[in-house]
N, C-alpha and C positions, 0 to 999 in steps of 0.2 A: 329689285335693284335700286328703285327710287328710295326705299326705306333705308338701305345701307348708305346711299349717297347723302341722304338727309342726316343720317346719324353721324357720318364723318364731318359734315358741315357744322352740325350742332356741336360736335366735340371741339372743333376749332374755335367756335364762338364762345363757348363756356370756359374754355381753357385760357383764353386771352388774359383775363384778369389774374388768374393764377400764375401765368408766366411772368407778367410784370412784377408781381409781388415776390415771387420766388427769386427772380433775378436780383431784386433789391436786397432780400435777406441774404442771398449768397455773397454779395459784395461786402456787406458788413461782416459776416461771419468769416469770410476769407481773411479779413484783416485782424481777426481775433476778438471781435465784439459780438456777443450773442444778441440777436435781434428778435425778441419775443413780440416787439411792438408792431409787427407787420399789419395786424388788424387795425391798430390805431392809425397807421399811416394810410391805409386804404380808406378808412373813414374820413380822414382829413382830405384825401384826394377827391373823394366823392362829394364832400361838402363844398370845397373850393371850386370844383368844376361846375357844380350845379349853380352856385351863386354867381360866378363870373359869367357863365353862359346865359343865365337869366337876364342879368343887367346888360349884357351885350345885345341880347334880343330887344330889350326895351329901348336901347339906344339906336336901334335900326341897323345893326351890323349883320343881320340875317345869317347867311351861310358861314360867316366867319365865327359865329358864337361857339360852336362845338370845339373848334381848334383853339380859341382863346381859353375855353374851359380846361382843355388838356394842358396848355402852357401854364395857366394859373395854378392848377393842381400841382404841377411839377415844381414851380417856383415857391409857392407859399408853404408847401409842406416842409420845406427846409427849416421852418420855424420849429415844428415838432421834432424833426430830426436833430436839430441843434440841442434841444433839451436833453435828448437821450445821449448825445455825444458828450456834452459837458458833464452830465451826471456820471457817466461811466468812465470817461477818460480823464477829465480834470479832477473830479472828486472821488473817482474810483469806487463809485457805488456798485452794489450788487447788480449785475447786468440783467439778470432775470427779473428782479424786482422793478428795476427801472423800466423795462419793457412792459410789464404789467401796468405800471403807473401811466405810461404813455397810452395804452389801450383805454384805460378808464378816463383819463383826461380828454382824449379825443372824443370819446362817446358822449361824455357829459357836456363838454364845452360846445361842441357842434350842435347838440340838441338845444342847449340854452340859446345859442346865437340864432338858430333858425326861428325859434319862438320870438326872440327879440326883433329880428329883422322883419318877419312877416306877421307881426302883431298877434302872437298867440297861436299861430298855426303850427302843428307838429311836423309839417313837411314843407318843402319848398314848392312853388307852383310848377305845374307840368310844363316842360320845355316844348315849344312847337318846332324847334329846329334841332335835330339830333343827327348823329351819323347814320347813314343808310348803307346797305351792302353795295359793294362796288364790283362789277363784273369786269374782269380783265379781258380786253378784246381778244378774240380768236381762241385763247386758251379756255375761256368760260364756255365756249361752244362745243368743246370735246365731250362726247357722251360720257355720262357717269362722272368722270374725273373733273370736268368743268364745273359742275354744280358742287361737287364735294370740296374742291380745293381752291377754285378761282372765282368764287362768288362770296366774298366775305367783307366784313367791316374794315375800314382803313386801319383801325387799331390792331386788328389781327396781323396784318402785314407788317406793321411797325413793330409789334412784339417779336415776331420771327426775326426781323432785321436786328433788333436789340440782342437776341440770343447770339447771332453770328458775330456782331461787333464786340460784345462783351467777352465771348470765347476767345476771339482774336487778341483782344487787349490783355486778358489774363494770362494766356499761354504763349503769346508771340511778341510781347513788348516789354521794355524795361520797367514800365509802370506796373504791369501785371506781375512781373517778377518781384518787385518790391512789395506789392500787396500780399502776395503769397508768403514772402519772407517774414513780414511782420506778424502774420497769423501763425506761422510755423515755429519760428525762433526769433523773436523780436530782439533778443540780446545780440545775436550774430548780425542781424540787420543793422542795429545801432552801431556796431563795431565798424562796419564798412561805410558808415556815413548816412544811412537812411534815417530820416526823421520819423521815428515810429509813431508817435502820438499825432503828428501832423497827418501822416498817411491814414491813420485810423479816423481822425476827424473827417477827412475828405470822404472816406468810404462810408461812414455812418450817415452823413448828411446826404450823399448821393443815393444811398440805400433807401432812405425814406422817400426821396423825391421820385425814384423809379417805382417803388411800391405804390405810391400815390396814383400813378397812371392806371393801376389795376382798379382802384376805386372810381377813377374818372371814366374808365371804360364801361363799367356797369351803369353809371348814371347816363352817359351820353350815347348808349346803344339800346339797352333793353328797358331800363327803368324810366328814364326821362325826368326824374326828379330825385331829391335827397330826403330820406327819412331816417329815423333812428335805427331801423332794421335793414337798411340798404345792404350792408355788408354781411351781416348775420354769420359771423364765424369763418368767412372765406379766407381771412388772413391767416388763421390757424392751419387751414388746409394747405395754403401756400408754404407755411413753415414746414409742414410735413413733406412737401415736394422738395424743399431744399435738402432735407435729410435723406429722403428716398433717392434723390438724384445725386447723392454723394458730393455735394458742394461743387458740382460741375454744371456749367450753363446748359449743355446739351442734355445731361441727365435731369436737370431741373425742368427743362421743357418737356421731356418725355413723361416725367412724373405728373406734370401739370396736365398733359394730354390725357393721362389715365384718369385723373380726377374729373377733367372735363367730360370724358366719356361717360362717367357715372351720372353726371348731370344730364347729358344728352339722352342716355338710356331712359332716365326717369321721364323725360318729356315724350320720347317715342312710345314707351309702354302705355302712357296714359291715353293714347289714341285708340287702343284696342278695347273691345267690349268688356273683356274679363277684368280690366283695370278698374271698372266702375264698382266692382265688388270689394276692392282693396282700399283700405283707408289711405287718404292722401298723405298722412303723416309717414307712412311706410316709404313712399317715394322720396319725400323730403329728407328722411334720415339716411337714405342710401349712401350719398357721398361721404357722410361723416363716419358711417360704419366702415366703409372702405378705407378711410383715413386711419382709423384705429388698427385695422388689420394690417395695413401697409407698415405702420410704425412698429407693430409687434414683430413683423417679419424682418424689418430693417435692423432691429436691435442686435448689436454685435457684429453687423456686416458692414456698416457705414463708418468710415474713419473720419472724424472731424479734424479740422486744423488743430495742431498740438497745443497752441497757446490760446485756444478759444475759451473765453470767459476769464482770462487772467489779465488784470490790469498791469500796465508796465510803468515802471519808474525810470525816468530818463537817466542814463548813465549806468543803469544796472546791467550786468552782463550774465 
């Protein structure tokens, strides 16, 4: 029972970054703008959270440093998001190409800046103050369930709250209706007075900032610092979660949990004796193999927003 409880807990831990990134990608693509740049936004979030948390520590801010890192990742990644927004909305660049450029730009620029800031080091210093698991009083004492669900990092609880809030906004508010309208039929939305490109700008910039929280989560919980391989393709897994989840916040969360389960299984299997005879590379490739299988299974079954990938000219019906 302890193994299963730890497996569930590990699934929640590993899926948190995927949930944030998938929610970010979902918001952008619901507005009609393809977001291949989730990897780059996660890298940006990891970088800014590590740098801001480090300098907050050196300034003596102690326990506030991880929270400042999260806020910094959210705010400053708007820079990268704006690049993608301007390129795809203002200049109508190919959205896939723009997303790939964002990934390359984020990886190269953050690596350069880390070496510049820390005098040639390939990674930022290890943080002494990071997030720790928080046990919810009373609920965490329930046998099995308590350890599985109510003993997690603050970022995990925040990610689940984001799912609920974003679901409510998309499907229960006027703003959500406009967001879905510009992604499905921007001409019709324009006819009734919705500012299509303005809505898309807001969606893309917010998309990057939310995805950045996924990168910040990795740095401020498990890694403790930033390096060029901190994200290692997890943004692409999050993109798969958007598609597998059918562009629905609940679906994206469930898909993220599935990929998080793959990571947790990898860790749990490695504690058994037979795992010593299996190359480590096999365990590390497991989440990515599952991603490919899921995408193959999702082909033809997931319906994307109708206007996804199509630039819109104001006044065009």
